[in-house]
N, C-alpha and C positions, 0 to 999 in steps of 0.2 A: 619663063613668060617675062618679056621685056617689062619695065616698068611703065612707060606709056600704057602698053597693054591693059596692065592692072588698071591704071587710072581710068583707062575708057571703061572697063568694066563696072567701077565704083564711083565715078564721079559723081551719080547723081544723089546717091545714097550720102558720099561725103561733102558735097556742097552743102546739102541740107544741116547735115551735124553740124560742120562748123560753122555756119552761117546763124543757126539758132543763138550760139554763143551760151555763156553762162554769166551770172550775175556780177563776178569780179573780172577784174582785169589782170591775168596772170604775166602780164608783161613787167618785165623791169630792168632797170640801169643801173650797173655797177660801175663806175668810173670815177676818177680823180676829182674831176668838176661835178660838183651838185647839181647844175642845172642842166645836165644834159639827159637825152630821153632816149631809149629804143626805138625805132621803128617800129610801128604795129603794122604788118603785113599780114593779118589773119584774114581780114575783110578783102583783101584785094587777091588772095590765095586762090580763092573759087574762080573769080573772072579771068584770072592768067593761066589757069590748067592747060588749057588749048594752047599755049604758047609753045615756040620749038622748045624741045627737050636740049639741054644742053649741048652745047656747041660739039658737032661730030670730029672736029680735027682736036678734040681735047685727049685721042686717045694717041695723037702723036707727039702730044706735050704732057705726057704724066710725068717725067720727071721735070720739077721747078729747077729754073734757072740757078745756076751756079753750084748745081749738085748738093740741094739742102735735102738734108735727111736729119732723122731723131738723132742718129747718133753723132753727127756732126756739130751739134750743139752742147755748146758749155755755159748753163747756165749762170748768169750774173755777170758774162765776160762777152757772150757774143748777141750781135743784135741791139745793143742798148743806147746805138745812134738812132734808132727807127723811130720816127712820131707817126702814128697813124691810130685808128679807130676800127676796132674787130669787133663783130657779132658772135653771138655762141647762142644757140636755139639747142632747148634740153626739155626733158619731162618733169624735171625733180620741183614742181611748184612749191611745195612745202618748201625747200631750202631758197627759194625767192621769199616767202611769206616771213620764214622765222629769220631772216637777216643772215642765213650762212654763207650764201651765196655773194651776199656782200663783202662779208668777212674774208671770203677766198680771192676775190678780186683785189681787194685792200693789200692782203701781202703779196699779191702778183704785183702789185702797181709799187711795193716798198721797193723791188728789185728792179722792174721796169716802169718808171714813172710816165714816161711818155707814150705808152700802149695802151690807149683808152678800150676799155671792153664793156660791152653793150652786151647783156643777158635777156633772154626771153625763157619763162618757163610755159609750156603748152599744156593744156589737160588731157586733150585728144591727139597727144602726141605720134602714135603709130599713123593714121590716116592724115594728119596735119603736115606732117614732117614730108611725106610721100608728095603732096600737092606742091609743097612748097619746092622740094626738089626737081620737079619738072618745069620749072620756072627758072632754074638757077639764079634767083633773085632771093635767096635764104640768108646770108651773110657769109660767114668764114669758117666757121666751127659749127658740127651739130652732133648729136648722136645719130649713126647710121641707121635707117629705118630699113625695112624689109627689102633690098633691091638683090635683083642677080649678081652673082660673082662677075658674070663675063662684062657688067656694067660698071664696075667699080672704078674703071680708069677713064670711065666717062665724066665722072663727078667728082672724084676724089682726088689727092695727091698723096703720092707713096710714101709713107714714112722710111721705106728702104726693104731690103729683102727678108722676107720670113726669118732664115738661117741668122741673119744679122740681128734683127729684133729679140730673136729669141732669147739671146743672152742678158737681153736689158728688161725683157718684160714678160709676163704668163700670158699663155694664150694668144701668142701673135699670129697663129694661123688661122684666127677665127673668121679674119675679112683679107681671105689673100686670093690673088688673081691665078690664071692658069701659068704664067711666067715665075709664079712664086714670090710677088710683092705683098708687102703688108699695107692695107690700108686703113685698118681700123685699130686703136688702143683702148681696152675697156676703162671705165672711170672706176670699176670695182669688180671684184669678182664676187660669184657666188658657190657656196660649198652645202652639201647636203647633209642634214643631220637634227639633232633634236634640239631645242630650247629647253634649259630648267633653271629652276629657281634654287642657287646651292645651300642658301638660309632654310629653305624647305627643307632640302636632303640632310642638312646637319640635324634639324630638327627631328627629322624621320629617323635618325641612326645610321643614314647611308654614308658609309667611310670609303667606297670606291665607287667609281661609275661604272653600272652594267655593259655588259659587253655581249649578252647572248640575250636572246629573247625571255628564258627562264630567269635571268637576273633581273630584266628588266620591269617583269610583271611582280616580280617577288619586290622590288624598288616600288612600286606602286603601291602595293599592298602595305608596305612600311610606312608609306604617305597618308595612306588611308586610318591606318590604326593609331598613327602617331601624332598628327597634326591637324588641321582643319582644313587644310588646302585639298583642293580637286586634285586628285593625283594625275590624271591625263585629261585635258581640256581638248573634244576632239574638233569644234568649230561646226559642228555638221550643218549648221542652217547655212553657212555664209556658202557651202557648194565648193567651191574652187579650192578649199582647203581640206576638201577629201582627196579626190581623184588629182587634182593638181601636187600635192604634197608624197602621198603615199605609192602613187606611181614611180614617183622621181627616184626612189630607191630601187626600182628594178632593175636587172643587169649586174655591173659590176660591184657594185656596193652589197649587194644579197648572195652574189654566187662566185667572187672573185676571177672573173671572165669579161675581160674587155669586150671580148667579139659577140657576148651571150644576147645582147638586147638587140642590137640592129643586124646579126647575120645568122644566129642559131635558132631565137626566138619563134619565128615564123615556120621553123622547120621541123620543130619540136613537137613530138606526139603526146607527152604528157608534162607540158611545161608547169603545170599547177600541182605535180604529186608532191607528198611529203618525201623530202629526201631522208627523213631520220637523224639530220644533226644539226637543225635549228637555223638550216641556209635555204636560200632561193625563196622563190615568188610565195609558195605554200607560208614559209615560217614570217614573211614578213606581213601579210595581211591576216596572219592567227594572231599577230601581237595585237592588232586593234581589236579583233573577235572578242579575243579573251580578257582586255580589259573592261570590253564592255560588257560580257556575259558575268564577270565579276564584282560589275559594280565600282568600277575604277576610275570611272568618268563622272562628268556634270551630271547633276539627280534629273535635268530634263534637256534631252540632246537636241529637242526641237527649238530650243529657246538660246542657245547660245549667240553671244554678239562678239562679231569680230574688235570692233572698237573697243568695247570694253574690255575685251581680254587682256589687252595690252596693261594698263594700268592692274589688273588684276595680278598678272602673274609678277609685276614689277613688287606689287605690294605682299606679296608671299599668298594669296590666295588659290594660285595655281601652281602646280607641281612640275609638269612637263606639257610642251607643246609638240607636235610635229612641223615643222617650219624649215625653209631653208635660211642659210646665216643671212639673208637679207634683211630679215626681220628682227635681227638683234638691234640695232639701231633704234628702232621703233619701241622695243620693250624697255630698252635703257631711259628712252626718253620720255616714257608714261608715267613716271612717278618719281619718289624722292629715294628709291635703292637700285641705283643704275649696276653697283657693283654685285648685286645677287643674281643679276642675270648671266647665267653659264649658255655655253654651247657644246655639246657632246657628241661624238659618231655614234651611227645608226647601230642599234644593239645587236648586230649580227656579227660573228665571226666567223670565218673560213679558213680552217687549216691553221689555226692560231692568228689569224692576220683580220684588220678591220680595215675597213676602205670607205673611201668617200668619194665621189666625184665632184669635180671642180669646173665653173666655165664665168667666162665674163659677161657682166650684164651689157647695157649700153656701150657702144665704143665711137670713141670720138674720129668722127670723120672732118677734113681740110678741103675746102672747096678748089675744085682744080681752076675755076675762071676767077678765081681773086688774084689781084693785082701780086708782083714778086715779094713786095713790102709786106704786105698782108700775109701771105703764104708763110714767108719766117714769122713773122710776129705771130700767127696762128699757130705753127708748130712749136715755137718758142712756149706759148701759151699752155699748149696741150702738153710739153715736157715738163713745164712747172705744175700744173694740177696733177699729173702721175706721180713725180718724184719729190716734190717739195710742199705740195697744199695740206696733205693729212687727210683730202677728202676720203680716199677709200678707207681707211682707217676709223675714220669718225665715223661713217656708215657702217662699220662693223665688219667691212666685206673682206673675202678672200682676196691677200695681196695680189695686184696687179705689179708694182715695182718689183724688180728683184734686187734692188738697192735700198729703197726706203723702209725705215722703222715699220714694224706692225705690231698690234697687240693679238694678231690674231692666232689661237694658239689650237693644232689638234696634233698632240704628239702622239707618235707610235702608230699613226694613220697613214695608210698608204693613199696618196691621191691619184686618182686614175680616171681615166676618158671612156666612156663607152663609144668605140670605135665604129664610122660610120658603115653602111650598107655595101655590101658586095657591088660591083661593078653589073649593071643591068637589072638591080634587084633594089633601085631604090624606093621604088612605089610599093612594095609588096608589103610594108608593114602597114601603110596607109589603107591598102585594100583590104587586109586581113581585118583590121581595127572597125573597117565600114561595114564588111560582112557579117561579122562576128556580133557587131554593137557593142564590144567590150570596151573601144576606145582609148586603149593604154597610151599615157602622157599625149592624149588630144582629147582632154574634154570629159573623160571620165567620171563625172563626179558621181552619178546615179548610181553605179556599181558598188563604188568604195561605201555610199551612204547605206546601200541596200546591207552591205556587212553589219554595220552598226544597228539596222532595224531589225534584222533577223538577228542577231547576238542579245538584243534588249527585250525582243519579244518571246524569243524561243521558236520562233517559225521555221526556222530552219539551221541544220547544224552547219558547222564550217566545213566538213568535209562534204557536204551535198552541194553548198555553194562552190566550191572547187570542182567537183563533177560537172556541175551546170556547165563552168565557165570551159573544161574541158572539153565537153560536148559541142559548145558553140565556138571553140576553137577548132576542132577538128572537122566539123562543118563547112567552116569557111576554107578551111585548106583545101577539101575534097571540090569545093563548088567554083575555086580558085584555080584549080590544078596544082597546088604548091606541092613541090616535092618533100615528103615527111623522112627525114636522114637522122633525125637524133632521137 
């Protein structure tokens, strides 16, 4: 669906939400001159939403003048003579508030003092960014919102080909067009694993990281027996920390098969059966059930506190939490013990190997309608942010640049990708999720919360839960006419 069609369907709700506003102003300006401020276009975005979408001739002008590409820029040597102002809009309002963004821009200006960078952090970024994109008047650099790949050249400047960019950055194919051009570069990557407090582990007598479900449950028991910490904090009450996190391990991480999640899952007769070797979907969710059943979680799961848990794990009151690597920085910043926060692969081993999936968070995009000077300044700024600023590492992110130093360590772990669906089957997973009402990786918080509830109350065995899921899956396959071939 084209961006303008999406906007037509959601404009009324988006206008209401964006114009209600919040108490504080999330915009900020980080420039060499203290008296320069960023333009506040939020109130104008809704009024301008009906304006024409970006110039239709942009497709013919995808390559900026002079053959500008990401690879062609040598930081500190190229474009030092440009004097201009560029604007960067993003969703990291916390980094505006705590001064991080100002510090990053200051570092950039030490290298490029004549390029003024105005920044604006937007709270409701996903919707607001789409509205602003439709006007073409949003600035020079943005984090790319949910647009169709076919529209990338309408709105953004290519950095180079995916093949070329893949030698410089990870996940260069995240935003690519049919011609193989790269339009987005992540500001940080996310990997899937488990947060843990290393001091709690040491106090519990855990000398090596668990690599199997049995070892993980044993480690949780050691924490319970030898410390005052909560072994596994479920974050049940938050909701999104349940389905949104546990479902993320389906596929390559728990099977070792990159094709399982998006190509085989919908065609499998018994995807939730016990493989007998601590792998697969059964083993994944049984870790949660066993931890709850054996009293290795918080005393009252209904009262968990997402904001409060950050300081708790930092202070050694929590042993482990199942969250993506994006959470590392938040937990480190929540107390006086950042060095105690560790990150480990999910405790499932397939044929002697552990796996993690990783991908980019929001990606930088450059405005195709910017002036040539601003395109060059914007691409220079993006390259600096990726390779020199240290922002990715500050956030605890999986590395984007293949040349910048990183402190992210996942020794001995295979980083894999759940490959996309087969041609013609792109919608089957969504249809199966809706028909079965299990909603894997699609907001299925309730189904994972039900595992906690059943284990805590003894109302249903884990095998019964898996049998119920299998019945719903099979019924959905039959209703949709999905071929069962595994």
